[in-house]
Structures are given as structure tokens and as C-alpha cells.
C-alpha positions in Angstrom: 26.6 -9.4 -14.3 30.0 -8.3 -12.9 32.7 -10.4 -11.2 31.2 -9.2 -7.9 28.0 -10.1 -8.6 29.1 -13.5 -9.7 30.7 -13.7 -6.3 28.0 -12.9 -4.6 25.9 -15.7 -6.0 28.8 -18.1 -5.7 28.6 -17.5 -1.7 24.8 -17.3 -2.0 24.4 -20.8 -3.2 27.3 -22.3 -0.8 24.7 -20.9 1.9 21.7 -22.7 0.6 23.6 -26.0 0.0 26.3 -26.0 3.1 29.0 -28.7 3.4 27.8 -29.0 6.9 24.1 -29.0 7.9 22.7 -28.2 11.4 19.5 -30.1 12.1 17.4 -33.1 13.3 14.9 -35.8 12.3 11.4 -36.0 12.1 9.9 -37.4 15.1 6.4 -36.9 14.8 3.8 -36.1 11.6 0.7 -34.2 12.3 -2.0 -32.8 9.8 -0.3 -30.1 8.2 2.7 -30.0 10.6 5.6 -32.3 11.8 7.7 -32.0 14.8 11.5 -32.4 14.5 13.8 -33.4 17.4 16.9 -30.9 17.4 19.2 -29.4 20.0 20.1 -26.1 18.7 19.7 -23.2 21.2 20.0 -20.6 18.2 16.9 -21.7 16.6 14.3 -19.1 16.8 10.3 -18.7 15.5 10.2 -17.9 11.7 13.5 -19.9 10.7 13.4 -22.1 7.4 14.2 -25.6 7.5 14.2 -27.9 4.7 13.0 -31.6 5.3 14.4 -34.4 2.8 11.0 -35.8 1.6 10.5 -39.2 -0.3 10.7 -37.4 -3.7 11.9 -33.8 -3.5 13.0 -31.7 -0.2 10.1 -29.7 1.5 10.7 -26.0 2.6 9.1 -25.3 6.0 9.1 -22.7 8.5 9.6 -23.1 12.5 6.2 -22.2 14.2 6.7 -23.4 17.8 9.7 -24.4 19.9 9.3 -26.1 22.9 11.4 -29.0 25.0 10.1 -31.6 22.9 11.5 -30.1 19.8 10.3 -27.9 17.2 6.9 -27.7 15.1 7.4 -27.1 11.3 4.7 -26.0 9.0 5.6 -26.9 5.4 4.9 -24.7 2.5 3.7 -27.3 0.7 -0.3 -28.6 1.5 0.6 -32.2 1.9 3.4 -33.7 3.9 5.2 -36.9 2.2 7.7 -37.7 4.8 8.3 -40.4 6.9 9.6 -40.6 10.4 13.2 -40.2 11.0 13.4 -37.9 8.0 16.7 -35.6 8.1 15.4 -31.5 8.5 18.3 -29.0 8.4 18.4 -25.2 8.8 18.5 -23.1 5.7 18.8 -19.6 4.7 15.8 -17.2 5.2 14.4 -16.1 1.9 15.2 -12.5 1.1 13.7 -11.6 -2.7 15.8 -9.6 -4.7 13.1 -7.5 -6.7 14.2 -5.0 -9.5 12.8 -2.9 -12.3 13.0 -6.4 -14.3 9.9 -7.8 -12.3 7.7 -5.2 -13.8 5.2 -7.2 -16.0 5.8 -10.5 -14.2 3.8 -12.7 -12.4 5.2 -14.6 -9.4 4.5 -17.0 -6.7 4.8 -16.4 -3.1 8.6 -17.6 -3.0 9.0 -15.0 -5.7 9.5 -17.4 -8.3 7.9 -17.0 -11.8 5.0 -18.5 -13.1 4.1 -16.5 -16.2 6.3 -18.7 -18.4 8.4 -15.9 -19.4 11.7 -17.4 -18.0 13.8 -16.3 -15.0 13.3 -13.2 -13.1 16.6 -10.7 -12.7 17.9 -10.4 -9.5 18.3 -6.9 -7.8 21.5 -5.7 -6.2 19.9 -5.8 -2.5 17.6 -8.1 -0.7 14.5 -7.1 0.8 13.3 -8.6 4.1 9.7 -10.4 4.2 9.3 -9.3 7.9 10.5 -5.6 7.5 9.3 -2.9 10.3 7.5 0.2 9.0 9.3 3.5 9.0 9.7 5.0 12.2 6.5 7.1 12.7 8.3 10.8 13.4 10.6 10.2 10.1 7.6 9.5 8.1 6.8 12.2 5.4 3.2 13.5 5.5 0.2 12.6 3.5 -0.8 15.6 1.0 -1.4 14.9 -2.5 -4.9 14.2 -3.7 -5.6 11.1 -5.6 -8.2 10.6 -8.3 -9.2 7.1 -8.9 -11.5 7.4 -11.8 -14.2 6.0 -10.0 -16.8 8.7 -9.7 -18.8 7.5 -6.2 -15.3 7.2 -4.8 -13.7 10.6 -5.9 -16.9 12.3 -4.8 -17.7 11.0 -1.5 -14.6 9.1 -0.3 -11.7 11.1 -2.0 -8.2 9.4 -1.4 -4.9 10.6 -1.0 -1.3 9.2 -2.5 0.1 7.1 0.3 -3.1 6.5 2.0 -4.5 3.1 3.2 -8.2 2.2 2.4 -10.4 -0.9 2.8 -13.1 -2.2 0.5 -14.9 -4.3 3.1 -17.5 -6.7 1.4 -19.4 -10.2 1.6 -18.8 -12.7 -1.0 -19.7 -11.9 -4.5 -20.8 -8.1 -4.0 -18.1 -6.8 -6.1 -14.9 -6.2 -4.3 -12.7 -7.5 -6.9 -14.1 -5.9 -9.7 -13.6 -2.3 -7.9 -10.2 -3.3 -7.0 -9.2 -3.9 -10.8 -10.8 -0.6 -11.4 -8.6 1.2 -8.7 -5.7 -0.7 -10.3 -6.2 1.3 -13.2 -5.2 4.8 -11.3 -3.1 6.9 -13.1 0.2 8.6 -11.8 1.8 5.7 -9.8 5.3 4.4 -11.2 4.7 0.6 -9.9 1.7 -1.2 -9.3 2.2 -4.5 -6.9 -0.8 -6.9 -6.7 -1.5 -9.9 -4.4 -4.0 -12.1 -5.1 -4.3 -14.0 -1.9 -6.9 -17.0 -1.7 -8.6 -16.4 -4.6 -10.1 -18.7 -7.2 -7.6 -19.9 -9.5 -9.7 -19.0 -12.8 -9.8 -15.2 -11.5 -6.0 -14.7 -11.8 -6.2 -14.7 -15.7 -9.4 -13.0 -15.4 -8.1 -10.1 -13.2 -4.5 -9.9 -15.5 -6.2 -9.7 -19.0 -9.3 -7.7 -17.7 -9.2 -3.8 -16.7 -5.7 -3.9 -15.2 -4.1 -4.9 -18.5 -3.3 -1.6 -19.7 -1.2 -1.6 -16.3 0.6 -4.6 -16.8 3.7 -3.0 -17.9 4.4 -1.5 -14.4 2.7 -4.0 -12.5 4.0 -6.8 -10.3 1.4 -9.5 -9.3 2.1 -12.0 -6.5 -0.5 -14.9 -6.7 -1.5 -17.7 -4.0 -4.8 -19.4 -4.9 -7.0 -21.0 -2.4 -5.9 -24.4 -3.3 -2.2 -23.4 -1.9 -1.2 -24.1 1.6 -1.9 -21.6 4.5 2.1 -20.8 4.6 1.8 -19.6 0.8 -1.2 -17.7 1.5 0.6 -16.3 4.7 3.7 -15.3 2.5 2.2 -13.8 -0.6 1.3 -10.4 1.0 5.0 -10.3 2.8 6.6 -10.6 -0.6 4.1 -7.9 -2.1 5.1 -5.7 0.7 8.6 -6.6 0.1 8.7 -5.8 -3.7 6.4 -2.4 -2.9 9.1 -1.3 -0.4 11.8 -1.8 -2.9 10.2 0.4 -5.4 9.5 2.8 -2.7 12.9 2.9 -1.7 14.0 3.7 -5.2 12.0 7.3 -4.8 9.0 5.9 -6.9 5.2 6.0 -6.0 3.8 2.7 -5.7 0.1 1.6 -5.6 -0.3 -1.8 -3.7 -3.3 -4.0 -4.3 -4.2 -6.9 -1.6 -6.9 -9.0 -2.2 -7.8 -10.1 0.4 -6.3 -9.2 3.9 -8.9 -11.6 5.0 -7.5 -14.4 3.6 -4.4 -13.6 5.1 -5.9 -13.7 8.4 -7.4 -17.0 7.8 -3.8 -18.3 6.7 -2.1 -16.6 9.9 -5.3 -18.4 12.1 -4.3 -22.2 10.4 -0.4 -21.7 11.2 -1.1 -20.3 14.9 -3.3 -23.1 15.5 -0.9 -25.6 14.3 1.6 -23.9 16.6 -0.8 -24.6 19.5 -1.9 -21.3 20.2 -5.4 -20.8 21.8 -8.5 -19.1 19.7 -9.9 -16.4 21.5 -12.1 -14.4 18.8 -14.4 -16.7 16.8 -11.6 -18.8 16.4 -8.9 -16.6 15.8 -5.5 -16.9 18.0 -4.2 -13.3 19.8 -1.3 -13.3 17.3 -3.2 -12.8 14.5 -4.6 -9.4 15.6 -0.8 -8.5 16.1 0.0 -9.5 12.6 -2.7 -7.7 10.7 -1.3 -4.2 11.9 2.3 -5.1 11.7 1.5 -6.1 7.9 -0.9 -3.0 7.0 1.5 -0.3 8.9 4.3 -0.9 6.4 2.3 0.7 3.6 1.7 4.6 3.7 4.3 7.2 3.4 7.8 6.2 3.5 10.8 8.5 5.1 11.2 12.1 4.0 12.5 11.9 0.4 11.5 8.5 -0.2 8.5 7.1 -2.6 5.2 6.4 -0.8 2.8 3.1 -0.9 -0.4 3.8 -1.5 -2.7 0.9 -0.1 -5.8 -0.7 -1.3 -6.8 -3.6 0.6 -10.1 -5.6 0.4 -11.5 -7.3 3.4 -14.0 -10.2 3.1 -16.9 -9.7 5.8 -17.6 -13.4 6.8 -21.5 -13.8 6.9 -22.1 -10.1 5.8 -21.1 -9.2 9.9 -19.1 -5.9 9.6 -18.6 -6.5 13.3 -16.3 -9.5 12.6 -13.5 -9.0 14.5 -10.9 -9.3 12.0 -12.7 -6.5 10.1 -13.0 -4.7 13.1 -9.3 -4.6 13.6 -8.4 -3.6 10.1 -11.0 -1.0 10.0 -9.5 0.6 13.1 -6.0 0.3 11.4 -6.7 1.7 8.1 -7.1 5.3 7.2 -11.0 4.7 5.8 -13.1 2.2 4.8 -15.4 1.7 1.6 -18.3 -0.5 2.3 -19.9 -2.5 0.0 -23.8 -3.6 0.2 -25.6 -7.0 -0.9 -28.8 -4.7 -0.8 -27.7 -2.1 -3.4 -25.8 -4.9 -5.4 -29.1 -6.5 -5.5 -30.7 -3.4 -7.2 -28.2 -3.7 -10.1 -26.5 -0.5 -8.9 -22.3 -0.9 -9.3 -20.3 -0.3 -7.7 -22.3 -1.2 -4.8 -20.6 1.4 -2.4 -23.0 2.2 0.4 -22.3 6.0 0.4 -23.4 6.9 4.1 -21.2 4.0 5.6 -18.0 4.8 3.6 -15.3 7.1 4.9 -12.2 8.3 4.1 -10.1 10.0 7.0 -8.2 12.3 4.8 -11.3 13.6 2.6 -10.7 17.0 4.0 -7.2 17.2 2.5 -9.2 16.9 -0.9 -12.3 18.6 -1.0 -12.2 22.5 -1.3 -14.9 24.2 1.3 -17.4 24.4 -1.5 -17.1 20.7 -2.4 -17.3 19.5 1.3 -20.2 21.6 1.9 -22.1 20.2 -1.4 -21.1 16.4 -0.2 -22.5 17.0 3.1 -25.8 18.2 1.3 -26.0 15.2 -0.9 -25.3 12.9 2.1 -28.3 14.5 3.7 -30.7 14.2 0.9 -29.5 10.4 0.4 -30.0 9.6 4.1 -33.8 10.9 3.8 -34.3 9.5 0.8 -33.3 6.0 2.0 -35.1 6.4 5.4 -38.4 7.1 3.7 -38.4 4.0 1.5 -41.0 2.1 3.2 -42.9 5.2 3.8 -43.1 5.6 0.0 -43.7 2.1 -0.8 -46.7 1.9 1.5 -48.0 5.2 -0.8 -48.2 7.2 2.0 -45.4 10.0 0.7 -47.6 13.1 -0.6 -45.6 15.5 -2.5 -45.7 19.1 -1.2 -45.8 18.0 2.6 -42.3 18.1 3.0 -40.0 20.1 0.7 -36.8 18.6 1.9 -38.0 15.0 1.1 -39.3 16.3 -2.2 -36.1 17.3 -3.2 -34.4 14.1 -2.1 -36.8 12.2 -4.1 -36.3 14.5 -7.1 -32.5 14.3 -7.3 -31.8 11.1 -5.4 -32.1 8.6 -8.2 -30.5 10.9 -10.5 -27.4 10.8 -8.3 -27.5 7.2 -7.9 -27.8 6.8 -11.9 -24.5 9.1 -12.2 -22.8 7.0 -9.9 -23.1 3.9 -11.8 -20.2 2.7 -13.9 -18.8 -0.5 -15.7 -15.1 -1.4 -15.2 -15.0 -1.4 -19.1 -16.1 2.4 -18.9 -13.5 5.1 -19.4 -12.4 6.4 -15.9 -13.9 9.4 -14.8 -11.9 12.7 -15.2 -14.1 15.2 -13.2 -16.5 13.4 -10.8 -18.1 16.7 -9.7 -18.7 18.2 -12.9 -20.1 14.8 -14.5 -22.5 14.7 -11.6 -23.5 18.5 -12.1 -24.0 17.4 -16.0 -26.4 14.5 -15.0 -28.7 16.4 -12.3 -28.9 19.0 -15.1 -29.9 16.8 -17.5 
């Protein structure tokens, strides 16, 4: 660290612990939020404030401003403060990622939680709420991406810098599929955000299939027992880290599990601020936060790197018309649907081949491959439509040649698409399918 870096750190420490504090005092305490009486015309929504708690300072954020004061939402789950406790404004949090963040695990504040010591600091602070690149200055998406998952490379192929969603109910295998996709080769950096997941799943994810990618990965964790403020900030930190590597010209894979838990956290914060619910309990601001967050992924400006986004979407009650899922589906460049009925049959990954779509698939398929996939989907549709007919014993071979072909080939197709997370990645999905059909 040179003299300029030390001077910058000293000035930053002075801003974090100023000689003169601007703030007020706590006048009202509610469940998960508190009101502070403060006369500060320059205070804005999203500003950070620090409350002097009984044992330690409590970081919080301004979520509402009115004539009676401001409402603060603490980043901790419990509010251990009393009436009259002082609260003052502090500088906004701005992480400083760098190459030294790779192979590290951090929380929503960017603090290390892997026991490997302090994180190195980069030379540039990255805003948590950055704007996406201007639409007319973004580069085009053109390069195919091999995921190594046969079902995807065949039926919903992806491109680098694409944004794809994995839509599934609980327990259908979306986290497992995400871990398989996180092994994709060809990326300089991998940023993973585990938002609202079970605490035991964190080490399973890190020490499982993603283990081979750990040396180039940054993992941001906010488990389900943490406060909604932490669960709302974790994806923003992951995007800020991914944007840093993108600005360095790197190809970045961003994995977010799950966007729905981010929406749940944003809902809790908005309701605490007094915003009325409009759609199944979700306030209007949630449907503005989602595209603003997801649009930050994708291609960067000409000459910069790219962010390929893979996002899991938890379908509440297996209702794919849920307003959050519908909003996300309209924002992304495709969706992969996992079906519980397919999982119940023991076919993993439980991808609904007919219900999944990649809006950039035509950039990947050759004309022959496109026609082959259309033929395969037609056979699968005939096979599934005739399932009840075959179960009743009313199917007679020879009466319908196309149905005969579907009955003969589709079970082989399903068998070829089965893939365990511990299996090696697929190298040529079309060739492997052809070999399975010949066999």
C-alpha cells in the first residue's frame, strides 16, 4: 500500500467516525423498525444511519421520510435500542472488490465469513445501486455458451451475457441445477449469491460441485435467518462485485439463488415503510426493484466484459402465474421450468422441455439442429398427450406411425437427458443423444 492509499484510508475512516455527527434520537420503536425525529432537509431515502444501541451500534437504512421524522429499518433482526437513543447519518456502504476477493465468502456487508482473514481492498468503490449500461452502448450478445447440461444444451441453449431464470417450486432441484451450471467453463470470474437459503446448504454448495470453480469464485451469503435488510442487500453486493470484474474486461458468471427471496425481503422493507400491498401482498416498489436489479446483468459497453446471469425463481405454491414470477419471466432472456411431476418420476434435472425456452437459442443452433429440436419436441408432445390413452390400454401399435415413433424414441430421449451433478459435464449434447438413440 502506497502513501496515497494510506491517505485515502485515513480520510475514509474520518468520514466513518466524524467529529461532528448529524442526526437525531429514537422516538418510536416498532417490530423491525424505528422512527427517529430528525430535522435534516438533505436526508434521502436509502441513506445509512447508525443507532447507538445498548451494547453496540446498529446499522440501519432510511426507508421513509415524513413530517414526523424518518423510519429506519435496521440490518439486524432484533432492535436492542431504547427511546431517546441517538442516531446519526454515516457514509453509504461502497465495497471495494479486487482480484483478492476470489476464493472468498462474504456476507451482505462484504465482510469475510470464511475465516481466512481480512479482505484486500480494491482501488475503486463500487456502488450497490448502480445503473445498468445504456441500452445503445451495450455490445450485442453473440457467443454461444456450453453449459455441460445435456437437456439445456439441446433444447434451451444459452449465450454468454444472457440472463436466464430457473423457475421451480421448493424441493424440485433448482439449487442442484444451479450448482451444475456454476461449473461452466470459459468464465474468468464466478459470483454466487445465496439469498435466504438454509444455513446448512452453504457448505454443501461450496464443497460440492462448485468446488472446482472456487479459485475464481466470490460467494455472497445471506441465509434465511438473517434480517430482510441483509437479504435485500446481498444480491446488490453480488451485482456490484460482478460489475467490477466486468469493468476489468472479464467474462463473469453471476448465479443468484434466489430472486424470489430478494423480492420477499423487499416486500418486508416496503411494508415497514407503510407502502400498501397491491398484488398478493407485494407493494408496487417490488415490481420496480426487480427489473432495475436484473437489468444490471448482461453485456457491458463495447470493449468491456460481460455478465451472464443465471437466476433461480422460487414458485410459491407451484403457481407459475405468481406476480413476482411473471414479472421476472418478462424481464429475462429465457426461462427454464422445473416440473414436480417429472421430479416425482426420478428424472433429474426435472426440466420441462416443452415449457422451457431460450430467447437466444437461434444464435446457437445450426439450421439442421433447429429442425431436429423441433422434431424432437413434436415427438415429446405426442408422447405426453397420449399418456392417459396408453395407460388405459387403448393404444394399438401401427394405427398412428408418428405416435409409434414417439413411443419408441421418447423414453430413450428421457434416459439420455438424465444427468447427476457428480457426472462429468457434457461435451457434445447432440452427439451424445445420437449415440443413445442408436444404442
